[in-house]
N, C-alpha and C positions, 0 to 999 in steps of 0.2 A: 276281307270280308270283316267288320265288325260288326257281328251279327248278336241275339242273346235267345239264349231256350231255356223252357220251363217246360216240364215232363210231369203228366196229374196220373199217379196209380188210379184204379180205378176203384179200393175202396176209399179212397180223398179225393175221388170228385163227389160231384152233388147229384150226380142220377147214376153212379155205377159206368162209367163210361171210361175209357184207355183215352186221353188227352196228351197229345203232342204238338206242342207250339213254339213259335218263332220267327222270329223280324230278320227279315234280309234284310240287309246293310249294305252299303255303297261304301268305296272308300273314298276318302274326304276329295271332294272335290267333285265328285261324280256323283248322277243320275242315272239310274236302269229303266227305262219304263219296261214297264211289265204286263203282260194278257192271263188271262185265266183260260184256259182251252181243256178240250179232248182229245187226248191221241187213239183212234184209232188203228188197229195192228196193221192195219193197210200203209199205215202214213209213218208207222214204227221202221227207222232203219237196219236193214240185213247189214250192211256195213257200214260200222258208226266212225265218223271220224273229225275229232278234236280242232278246234281253231287255237286254242291258247298253247297248244302245244302238239308236238310231232306224234301223238300216242292216235292209233285205229287200233279197232278189234271188230273181227266178225262174228256177230249177233245171232242168237237162236232163232228158227224158224217160228217161232209156236208163244208171241207177245201178247199179252194183253193189254184191254184196251186200259188205260187212265188218266187222271183229273193231273195237270201239267200247271206249273206257273214262270216259263220262260222268259226269259227277255224280249222285246217285243221288235228289237231288230237283229235276230237273232243270227239271221246271215251273217252278219259283221263281227257280232260279238260271240256269238258261240248259244247254247242252246237254255242252259243253267233252270232247269227244268222245278226245279228246289222244293214243292212241295206237293200233296197229293193223295188219293188212292188208286189204288189198279181194283179190277173188275171184283175178285174177291174180299174186297175187303180190306185188305192191306195198306198201311202207307206210309209213306217216306217223307224223312225235313233232312235234307244235305245242302248245305253242309253248314255245320258250327266250325268256323274257324278258331283252333284252341293252338298251344303252346310247346314248346319243346326244349330241352338245353344243348349243350356242347356236346355231352358223354354221349347223349343217344344220336344224336345226326353224327359223331364220329364215327358209332358204329356201325347205325344204318345210315348211310347219306341219303337225302331223297333222291327222286329221279329224275332227272331232267325231261325224259320224255313218255313221263307216266301219264297217268288220269291225274285230274282234280276236283273239285266242285262242280267246273263248268259240265262234268260228263258222269259224277255220280249216279245220277235221280236217272240219268235215262239209259243204261245201262245193269241197271240193278233194277227196279220196281214193274218193270213189266214183265218181272219171270221168278214174282214172288209167290209166297202162298200162305206164307207166315212172317211173322215178324221173326223167329230165328234163324226162319231161311234165308231172308236180307240180310243178316249180320253173315250165315255164314255163306251166301253167296259172294258178298264185297269181300270178306276175308280172303277168300280164296283168286280171288282178281288184285289184289293188295301183295299177294305173295307172288301172283305171277307176273305182273305189267308193273308195284308199283307207282308209287305216287311223287308229284312235286311238290307238298305242300301236307301239313298238317293241319288233318280235320277231324271233327265228330258227326257223328250221324245216329239221326233217331229214326225207328221202325216200332210199328204198334198195328197189331188185331186186336182182337173183341177180348182177349183175354188178357195179354201182357203189350209190356214195351220195355225194349230193348237198346240199348244205349251204347253206341262203338265207340273206340277214340284210337286213331293210329297215332302207331310210334315210329319213327322213322322213318325211314322208304317203303317197305316192307310188310311190317309188324301190327300187329293191333292187339287191343283188351277190347273187351266189351261185360257189361251186366245187364244184369236184369231188372227194371225200376222195383224197388217194394210196391207192394199192391195199397199199402198204407200210406205213399208216401209221396211228394214233390219233389224235383229234383230243378236248383239252378243253375246252367252253364253260359257263363259270360267271354265268351272267347277266349279261356283258360284250361289246360288239360285239369279235371276237375274228377277223377276217379279217385276216391280214397281208403278202397277195403278192394280185398279181393282174396278170396279164396281158390286154389288150383286144384282143389281135389271136388269141387262142387258144380258137375256142368250144368245142372237142371236150373242153375242162377249164374253162372259165369263163366266165360269164354274167350279163349285167346289164341293167340297164334300157336302154332302145336312145337314149337320152339322154344317159346317163351324163355320158360324158364332157365334154361341154358342159355340164350341169351343175354338173362341176368344175370347169372356166375360169371359168364365169362369175361362181362363187360365190365362186372363190377357196378350194377347200375343201383343195386337195393341200398337204402340208407337207414334201412330201420337199424338196431340193434338186434344182436342176436336174441331168438325169443318172440320178437314182437313180429304181431302180424306185420301183413304186408300191404303196405301202402303205396301205390302206382303212380301217385303222384309226384311224391318225393324222387321217385325213382326214374318218371318219364316229363315230369312237367317242369314248371319254373316260377323262381319266386324273384322276381325281376321289381324292381322300381317303376318300370310302366305298365309290370301288372296291377298293381296299387293305386295307379289313378285311372288305369285302362276298363279293368275288368273287372276285380274284386271291388270293386264300390257297386259292383249292379247285381251280386250277390247279395251283397248287406242290404240293401235296398228292400229285392223281392221277399228278403227271407224276412225282411224289420217286416213288411205286412203281413205276410204268413202267419209270423211267430213275432206278433208281436211281445208279447212277453218274455221274446228272450233279446238282451243284450248284448250285442258283437260290434266290433269294430270295421269302418268304411274300410279300410286297411290291411284288415287280418288274413294271412294266410292257411285261417283255421278256420274257414268256413266251410262248413258241409257240404258234400255232395249232396245229400238229402236229408228231409227232415218229414217228422208227420204234422201234417198243421195244427193249428189249433182250433180250426174247424173242417169241416167241408168245403171242397172249392169249387166256385161258379164261374162259366166262362164270361161274365162282365170283371172278375176278378183276373182274369187272364189278360185281360184285353186294360184293365187299368195296372198292372206292374211293366207289362211290355209295352205300355202310352209313361212312364213313370218319368217325374223329369225333378227327385226327391224331392218329391212337395212337405210342405211345412219342416224342410232341414234348413242350414245356412247354405246347404250346394244348389236349390233349384234354381238354376238361368231365366227363368222366369217369372221369379216373383222380382219385382224392384226393389223392395226393401231389403234385400240381400247387400252385403260387399260386393263387388267386381270381382276383386280376386277370387273370393269363397265361391261365387258362382262359377268360376273356369276351373275349379282342382280337380274336379273329377268328370270324366265324360258319364252323361246319364244313358238311361235304357233308350226314351224317345228322344229321339236326335233327327236334326233336318234332312240326312239322307238313308231315309229308310226306303226301299225299295217298296215291300210287303209285309203283312201279316200274313200266316196260314196259321190259324188253331182245325187242326184233325180232330176229327172227335168220333170215336167206335164206339157206338150206344148200346147196350146189351136189350135192345127191343124184338127181339127175335125174329126181327123179319129184314132179309138180307139185303131186298132191294131198297130200303128205308131209310137201314140204321146209320149211316153214316154222312158227317153234315162236316164240310169245308167252309170252317167261319173265314171270310174273307176281304182284304182292304188294300188300301196301295196309298203309297207316302209316309210322310211323319205322322205318325200317331197317336201324339196329344189333337190333333185339330180333326179326330176321323173319326170310323168306328166300324168293324168288320162286321157282315151278314151272313147268316148261315145258306150253304149251297146244296143242295142235294147230290150223291157225285157217281149212282149208277145212273145215267146219262151220254145221250152221243154227242149232244152240244150244249153251250153256256151261253149267256144273255150276250147280247150283241153290247152293251153299255160296258161287261167287263172283258170284252174279247176283242176290242176291234184298235187298243191300242193302238198308235203309229209314230214316228218324229213328228207327225205335224200334234202341234196343241190347239187342242178344243173340247170345250165344254161337253162335248155326246159321247166321251170318254172316263168313266170314273177315276183312272189314274190321273189324268191332267188337271181335272177340276178339284181331287183333292188337292194333288200339287199347288194349284192359285189359292186355294183359301188358305193352306199352309203359310203359304209365302206372304200373303195381305195380310193373317192374324197374327203373325208373331210378333211384330213392334208393338201390337197393342193387347195383348194375349190377356191381362187383365178385362179388358174392356168386352175383347167377343167371350171370352170364357161360358160367358151366360148361356148363349146362343150355342154354342159348340156340343155342351154340356146336355142342352134339350137336343141336338141332334142326334147323337149316340147313343141318348134314351129311348127316342122316338125309333131309330133303328134297329135296334138290338130287341125292342117288346115287340115290334111286329116281327121280328123274326121268328122268335119263341112263336107268337101269333100263327105263322106260318108252318112252321113245324108241326105245331099241335093240332090243327090242318088237317096235312097231309097223314099223320098219328092217327087220324080219327078214321080214318077210309081201313086202317087192319089190313088184314092177305088182299083186301080188294084194291090195294094200289099198283098202278103200273108207270113203267117209265114217261107214259106222256103224262100223267099227274105232276112226278117230279118235276118235270122241263117246264111242264104250268105255273109248279111253285117257285121255280127259280127266277123265270121268269115275273112272276110278281112281286119277289123280291127286289129284283133288279128294275121293277119301274117303280118302286118304292122308292128305294135309294137312290133315287134320280133325281125323281121330285123331290126328296131333304136335302139334296145336295144339291139343287139350286135354289131352294129356299135359305139353308145356310149362305152359299155366295153374294145372294142379295142384301144379306145382312150384316156380314162382315167389310163387305164393298161400301155399304151406306156408313157404318160403324168408322169405319179407317178414312175415307174420302174427306171428313167431319173431320179427322185431325190432321189435315194436311198441313204442313208449313206453311204453303202462299195461303190460305185462310186468313179472309176479313168480314170483324160482325158486319158489317154494317152494307146491309143489300138493298134495292131503288126502292 
């Protein structure tokens, strides 16, 4: 899976929120319909069985309610829950596929019948009460069952964010995101600093130091601080075209004063931004196609070779975007928001939904394999496919759509916040429905506009008419 993640510490965000965000991207040539739902405890399996592997596990009998963004036809493909909050306002985003190297995989091979991205969300989020507990539970599962792939996972609560990266089949390493920093993660092992004697901010497999020493994994010279990226990560040519350019561009936007190369292996895991980061900034970087560079594939003025040099962040095979925002507003019922949208990010906008609810709006939850404009997933896919060939002509209307949707989202949030302690779950569900109705209305307007623009550019057009 080619996904892109950004994490925002609470002192780096515009309102003191912890924010974790990720695009879920399908493999090349694959498009996976998604939906946004609530999973009640009664619907959570007590015995979980994977589809992609032979992995199965008996789960605790006390799951919490949680939101989820599973595959719409998960009976065939597996669940792939991806992102959301549980009922005690802990969030999880799973997963960011990362990289490894032969030394690690030789020392701790991947486990064919272990678990992976399909499973992690479902077997972890319903059972954790803090972000740190998420790291601990996933770490224990990795030790016992192992994984068949290398992944990174984000956990957050209102106080902190944790980032865990797997190492081989059974090992792992994790770091708390500094409160005043953001993190960029583009499908590559990222952690570049670690302290084994600081359990408040760093966690790992209990035998990791012994594992490193036994297999000569530490590539730092004696006396230097330990760099996990050198030990467990990769420096391949494919990283320079598929991974590092995405970190480069996100940091170019959020730290424009710093010069870096898109093919550098020294782009830091985290940085302090030049100013506080808002939701629209996150949307922008996770939709980006390297605007105002020679590598922008949507700029007709760019050379065709340059346009295809690097993989962009905003790509055709996005499945969904989840921006998970835990706000410090003091109200446990209304503090958490899941900004969400589906399909290719340059052509759409995320909308905020309150997560302590028992249901989600039908427009976002009714996705099936049947193509219909009554589904936000399919409407977004249609708009993106139509607009792509004439992006510059459609861009003004797309920008208006993004502005309208996100502005209305902030308005709905403000209306709910004005209720203070009097807010109820019914109020949240009403606000979510209001947001979905507006989104559908604006989506239909955008579809009408791009269809008109592109229809007038068809190759069989002729200017003379009756």
